[in-house]
C-alpha positions as CSV (number, residue, x, y, z in Angstrom):
1,S,0.2,0.0,0.1
2,E,1.0,3.5,-0.8
3,D,0.8,4.5,3.4
4,L,3.2,1.5,4.4
5,P,6.4,3.7,4.6
6,E,4.5,6.4,6.5
7,T,3.1,3.6,9.0
8,I,6.9,2.1,9.4
9,E,8.1,5.6,10.4
10,S,5.2,6.3,12.7
11,I,6.0,3.1,14.8
12,R,9.9,3.6,14.9
13,P,9.6,5.6,18.5
14,S,7.7,2.7,19.7
15,I,10.4,0.2,18.4
16,K,12.8,2.2,19.9
17,A,11.3,2.7,23.2
18,H,10.4,-1.1,23.5
19,L,14.2,-2.2,22.8
20,Q,15.3,0.3,25.6
21,R,13.0,-1.3,28.4
22,F,15.4,-4.1,28.4
23,S,18.9,-3.5,29.9
24,K,21.5,-6.2,30.3
25,T,23.6,-4.1,32.4
26,G,21.9,-1.4,34.7
27,L,18.2,0.2,34.7
28,S,16.0,0.2,31.6
29,R,14.7,3.5,30.3
30,P,11.5,3.4,32.4
31,E,13.3,2.6,35.7
32,Q,15.9,5.3,34.9
33,S,13.1,7.9,34.2
34,I,11.5,7.3,37.4
35,L,14.9,8.2,39.2
36,D,15.1,11.1,37.0
37,I,11.8,12.5,37.6
38,A,12.1,11.8,41.1
39,K,15.4,14.0,41.2
40,A,14.1,16.4,38.8
41,E,10.8,17.0,40.6
42,N,12.5,16.7,44.2
43,T,10.0,14.3,45.3
44,K,9.6,10.8,46.5
45,D,5.7,11.1,45.7
46,F,4.5,8.5,43.8
47,G,1.6,10.4,42.5
48,T,3.8,12.9,41.3
49,I,6.3,10.6,39.5
50,F,3.5,8.7,37.9
51,R,1.9,11.9,36.5
52,V,5.4,13.4,35.0
53,F,6.3,9.8,33.7
54,C,3.2,9.2,31.8
55,E,3.7,12.9,30.3
56,T,7.2,11.9,29.6
57,E,7.4,8.2,28.7
58,G,3.7,7.6,27.2
59,V,5.0,6.0,24.5
60,Y,4.8,2.9,26.8
61,G,1.3,3.1,27.6
62,F,2.1,1.9,31.1
63,G,-0.6,2.2,33.7
64,D,-0.2,3.0,37.4
65,V,0.1,-0.7,38.3
66,Q,3.1,-1.2,36.2
67,V,4.9,2.2,37.1
68,K,4.3,1.4,40.9
69,M,5.9,-2.0,40.3
70,M,8.9,-0.5,39.2
71,Y,8.7,2.5,41.6
72,D,8.7,-0.3,44.5
73,D,11.3,-2.2,43.1
74,L,13.6,1.1,42.8
75,V,12.7,1.4,46.4
76,R,13.8,-2.2,47.4
77,K,16.9,-1.6,45.6
78,G,17.8,1.6,47.6
79,L,17.9,3.7,44.5
80,L,14.7,5.7,45.6
81,G,13.7,6.3,49.1
């Protein structure tokens, strides 16, 4: 179809973001984003972090439970808390 190249270009950011979810060494992009947001906003409040995460990392389409699981894991690891 004539629209195929445009369609492929429109999914490029989603594919890149998906690949950045997986890290063999260190934190994934979503985890790092949570830490960066906490630092930038000078808060550990999950509600604030979740709101900003949705604004900046909306490409993932994560809901509150998914982000909260990452947030809690970062707290358990002593990286946020």
